[in-house]
Each structure stands twice: as C-alpha cells, then as structure tokens.
C-alpha positions as CSV (number, residue, x, y, z in Angstrom):
1,M,94.2,164.2,192.6
2,S,97.1,166.5,192.4
3,L,100.7,165.9,191.9
4,S,102.9,164.5,194.7
5,C,106.4,163.9,195.4
6,S,107.5,160.3,194.9
7,S,110.3,158.1,195.9
8,D,112.0,155.2,194.0
9,S,110.8,152.6,196.4
10,G,108.3,151.2,193.8
11,D,105.4,151.5,196.4
12,Y,102.1,151.8,194.5
13,G,100.1,152.3,197.7
14,D,96.8,150.4,198.3
15,S,95.9,150.5,194.5
16,A,94.7,147.3,193.2
17,W,96.4,148.1,189.8
18,W,99.5,149.6,188.6
19,W,101.1,150.7,185.3
20,Y,104.4,151.2,183.4
21,Y,105.0,153.4,180.3
22,T,107.5,153.2,177.7
23,L,110.1,155.9,178.0
24,E,110.2,156.7,174.5
25,P,107.1,158.1,172.6
26,L,106.3,156.1,169.4
27,P,103.9,156.1,166.6
28,L,100.5,154.6,167.6
29,R,100.5,151.1,166.1
30,T,96.8,150.3,166.5
31,K,94.4,150.0,163.6
32,R,91.9,152.3,165.2
33,S,92.2,155.7,167.1
34,R,92.6,155.8,170.8
35,K,91.8,158.5,173.3
36,C,94.5,160.0,175.4
37,C,93.8,158.7,179.0
38,S,94.7,161.9,180.4
39,C,93.3,164.8,178.2
40,H,90.8,162.4,176.3
41,E,91.8,163.9,172.9
42,P,91.7,161.4,170.0
43,I,95.1,159.8,168.9
44,K,95.1,158.6,165.3
45,P,97.1,155.6,164.1
46,G,100.6,156.8,163.3
47,D,100.4,159.8,165.7
48,T,103.2,160.1,168.3
49,S,101.9,158.6,171.6
50,L,103.1,157.0,174.8
51,E,101.8,153.5,175.6
52,V,100.8,152.7,179.1
53,E,100.9,149.1,180.1
54,R,98.6,148.3,183.0
55,F,98.3,145.4,185.3
56,R,96.5,144.3,188.4
57,D,96.8,141.9,191.3
58,P,95.0,138.5,190.7
59,K,91.5,138.4,192.1
60,H,91.5,134.6,192.9
61,D,93.5,131.4,192.7
62,I,92.5,130.6,189.1
63,E,93.8,134.0,187.8
64,E,97.0,133.6,189.8
65,S,97.6,130.0,188.3
66,I,97.1,131.5,184.7
67,Y,98.8,134.9,184.9
68,G,101.0,134.7,188.0
69,D,101.3,137.8,190.1
70,E,100.4,140.3,187.5
71,V,97.1,140.1,185.5
72,P,97.5,142.2,182.3
73,L,94.9,144.9,181.5
74,A,94.3,146.7,178.1
75,S,96.9,149.3,177.4
76,W,96.2,153.1,177.7
77,F,97.7,155.6,175.5
78,M,98.7,159.2,176.0
79,C,99.0,161.9,173.3
80,E,102.3,163.5,172.5
81,M,101.8,166.5,174.7
82,C,100.5,164.5,177.7
83,G,103.2,161.9,177.1
84,D,105.9,164.6,177.2
85,L,104.4,165.9,180.4
86,A,104.3,162.5,182.0
87,L,108.0,161.9,181.0
88,S,109.0,165.3,182.5
89,L,107.1,164.6,185.7
90,H,108.8,161.2,185.8
91,E,112.2,162.8,185.6
92,L,111.3,165.1,188.4
93,K,110.1,162.1,190.5
94,F,106.5,163.2,190.8
95,C,103.6,160.8,191.1
96,F,100.5,161.6,189.0
97,D,97.1,160.3,188.2
98,L,96.8,158.6,184.9
99,D,93.2,159.2,184.1
100,S,93.0,162.8,185.2
101,P,94.3,165.6,182.9
102,L,98.1,166.2,183.7
103,K,97.7,170.0,182.9
104,E,95.0,170.1,185.6
105,Q,97.2,168.3,188.0
106,I,100.2,170.7,187.4
107,R,97.8,173.7,187.8
108,E,96.6,172.4,191.2
109,Y,100.2,171.7,192.3
110,R,101.3,175.1,191.3
111,E,98.4,176.7,193.3
112,M,99.1,174.6,196.3
113,E,102.9,175.6,196.2
114,K,101.9,179.3,196.0
115,K,99.7,178.9,199.1
116,N,102.4,177.0,201.1
117,G,105.4,179.2,199.7
C-alpha cells in the first residue's frame, strides 16, 4: 500500500482494527528489545521510539461486555527514524500502512506523483 491523502474525519475504512500513536518519541520502556513495525530493525530498551497503541472491534458480546467498544491489542513500536517519518506524514495529513516500510511507501508515492504530474 502506498501513501494516500487523508481527511480529519476519523474514518478508518473497513479495517477491523485501528491505532493511535503518541505524538512525542520517548525512550523504549520495555525490558526486552522490540522490532520496528515499519522497517523491522531492532529497538533496544532506552532507544528513542514511538509507541503505537492498537485496538480492534469486539468479536462477540462477551468481549464487548468486558472491554466495551475497543478491545486492546499489544502495542507496536517504531524506531526513531520511522517514528519521525510517521509524525511528518501525520502533519501533512497522509494515511499510511503501519506494517509496511514507510520509506517504501514514500518512494511509491513519489513515483506515482511523477507519472501523474
């Protein structure tokens, strides 16, 4: 998936899950390393990262009675470079795919713009 223009409508499309990220990169506060959800490079504890909180719709009544409208999923993390790219794309009102390399999405978008422009 390549980048696409977004609106502030909060529409997540037909996706069964959605996410929010902190707007300030912070040191990774886990005991173990994590992999960047975008570029898959390791992030060590204490390295600057962007936490991505994820949620999904409840699948049945029991989940809805326990969690309400949002069932929490495990957080994902972005390395400092991908986190900076994500925040920049957010400021420019772009939509992007979390689990696909942001550099690749930007490259595809630039190629598409060259063809159309």
